[in-house]
C-alpha positions as CSV (number, residue, x, y, z in Angstrom):
1,M,-14.3,4.5,-8.7
2,S,-15.3,0.9,-7.6
3,D,-17.1,0.4,-4.5
4,K,-14.0,-1.8,-3.2
5,V,-11.7,1.2,-3.8
6,Q,-14.0,3.8,-2.1
7,S,-14.5,1.5,0.9
8,L,-10.7,1.1,1.2
9,I,-10.3,5.1,1.1
10,E,-12.8,5.4,3.8
11,I,-11.0,3.0,6.0
12,A,-7.6,4.3,5.5
13,T,-8.5,8.1,5.6
14,P,-9.1,8.3,9.4
15,L,-5.8,6.9,10.1
16,L,-4.1,10.0,8.8
17,G,-2.9,12.8,11.1
18,E,0.8,13.7,11.2
19,L,2.3,12.6,14.5
20,T,5.8,14.0,15.3
21,L,8.0,11.5,16.7
22,G,11.1,11.9,18.9
23,R,12.6,14.6,16.8
24,P,10.8,17.5,14.9
25,D,12.2,16.1,11.6
26,T,10.5,12.7,12.2
27,S,6.8,11.9,11.8
28,A,4.4,9.2,11.3
29,A,0.8,8.8,9.6
30,T,1.1,11.4,6.8
31,V,0.2,8.5,4.5
32,A,-2.1,5.5,5.2
33,A,-2.9,2.3,3.4
34,A,-5.6,-0.3,3.3
35,I,-5.4,-3.7,1.7
36,L,-8.4,-5.9,0.8
37,S,-6.8,-9.4,0.7
38,K,-8.0,-12.2,-1.6
39,S,-9.8,-13.8,1.4
40,G,-11.8,-10.5,1.9
41,R,-10.0,-9.4,5.0
42,I,-8.8,-5.8,5.3
43,Y,-5.3,-4.8,6.7
44,T,-4.1,-1.2,7.3
45,G,-0.9,0.6,7.8
46,V,0.6,4.1,8.3
47,C,4.1,5.4,7.2
48,M,7.0,6.3,9.4
49,D,9.2,9.2,8.2
50,L,12.5,8.7,10.0
51,S,16.1,9.8,9.8
52,C,18.6,8.0,7.8
53,G,16.1,6.5,5.5
54,I,15.1,3.8,7.9
55,G,11.4,4.7,7.9
56,F,8.7,2.6,5.7
57,C,5.7,3.3,3.6
58,A,2.1,2.7,4.7
59,E,1.9,0.1,2.3
60,H,4.7,-1.9,3.9
61,A,3.0,-1.5,7.1
62,A,-0.3,-2.9,5.9
63,V,1.6,-5.5,4.1
64,A,3.2,-6.5,7.4
65,E,-0.2,-6.7,9.1
66,M,-1.4,-9.0,6.2
67,I,1.8,-11.4,6.7
68,K,0.7,-11.3,10.4
69,G,-2.7,-12.6,9.2
70,R,-1.0,-15.4,7.4
71,E,-2.0,-14.1,4.1
72,T,0.1,-13.0,1.1
73,E,-2.5,-12.4,-2.0
74,I,-3.7,-8.9,-2.4
75,D,-7.1,-8.1,-4.1
76,T,-7.0,-4.3,-3.9
77,I,-4.6,-1.7,-2.4
78,V,-5.2,2.0,-1.6
79,A,-2.8,4.6,-0.3
80,V,-4.1,8.1,0.9
81,C,-2.5,11.5,2.1
82,E,-4.3,14.6,3.0
83,T,-4.8,15.6,-0.5
84,G,-6.3,12.2,-1.7
85,V,-5.1,8.8,-3.2
86,L,-1.5,8.3,-4.0
87,A,0.0,5.6,-6.3
88,P,2.5,3.1,-4.4
89,C,6.0,4.1,-5.0
90,G,8.5,1.4,-6.8
91,R,9.7,0.1,-3.6
92,C,6.1,-0.6,-2.4
93,R,5.2,-2.1,-5.9
94,E,8.3,-4.4,-5.8
95,L,7.3,-5.5,-2.2
96,I,3.8,-6.4,-3.1
97,V,5.0,-8.7,-6.1
98,Q,7.8,-10.1,-4.0
99,V,5.4,-11.2,-1.2
100,N,3.4,-13.2,-3.8
101,P,3.8,-13.1,-7.7
102,K,0.1,-13.6,-7.9
103,N,-0.1,-9.9,-6.8
104,F,0.7,-8.8,-10.3
105,A,-3.1,-9.0,-10.5
106,T,-3.6,-6.8,-7.6
107,R,-6.0,-3.7,-8.3
108,V,-4.0,-0.7,-7.4
109,A,-5.9,2.7,-6.8
110,L,-4.5,5.7,-8.7
111,P,-4.8,9.3,-8.1
112,D,-6.9,10.0,-11.2
113,G,-9.6,7.8,-9.7
114,G,-8.6,5.0,-11.8
115,V,-7.5,1.4,-10.9
116,S,-4.7,-0.5,-12.5
117,P,-3.4,-4.0,-12.1
118,L,0.1,-3.9,-10.6
119,R,1.3,-5.7,-13.7
120,K,0.9,-2.6,-15.8
121,L,2.6,-0.6,-13.2
122,L,5.6,-3.0,-13.3
123,P,6.0,-4.0,-17.1
124,D,8.8,-6.4,-18.1
125,H,9.6,-7.3,-14.5
126,W,12.7,-9.3,-13.6
127,I,10.5,-11.9,-11.7
128,D,9.1,-12.9,-15.1
129,S,12.4,-14.8,-15.7
130,W,11.5,-17.3,-12.9
131,S,9.2,-19.2,-15.0
């Protein structure tokens, strides 16, 4: 595991800690994410598990923080839960590449300790037809 990934894990992990929201079947912070942008800034986020599918993933929250910082290009991204690193879901992968197609090169931390470029996790992507 690279030093970048380990550092992002150490930043995201303290953000974990399930928080029950307005109803017992809603919660937040069971997953946390950390992004290292191309400029070297770090952005974080936590998930929100809400009724009716209106919640969002930790990666979405971290990307929103990055957008607030007026950045769109991601060097490395990590998502963690209480049992370790999680791979981003398909919705998160799609968000990352739609924010900036250069993010196909984003380094994504994987549960097995490996790192993969996002391109490998989104082969034959529809956005390729733009060029």
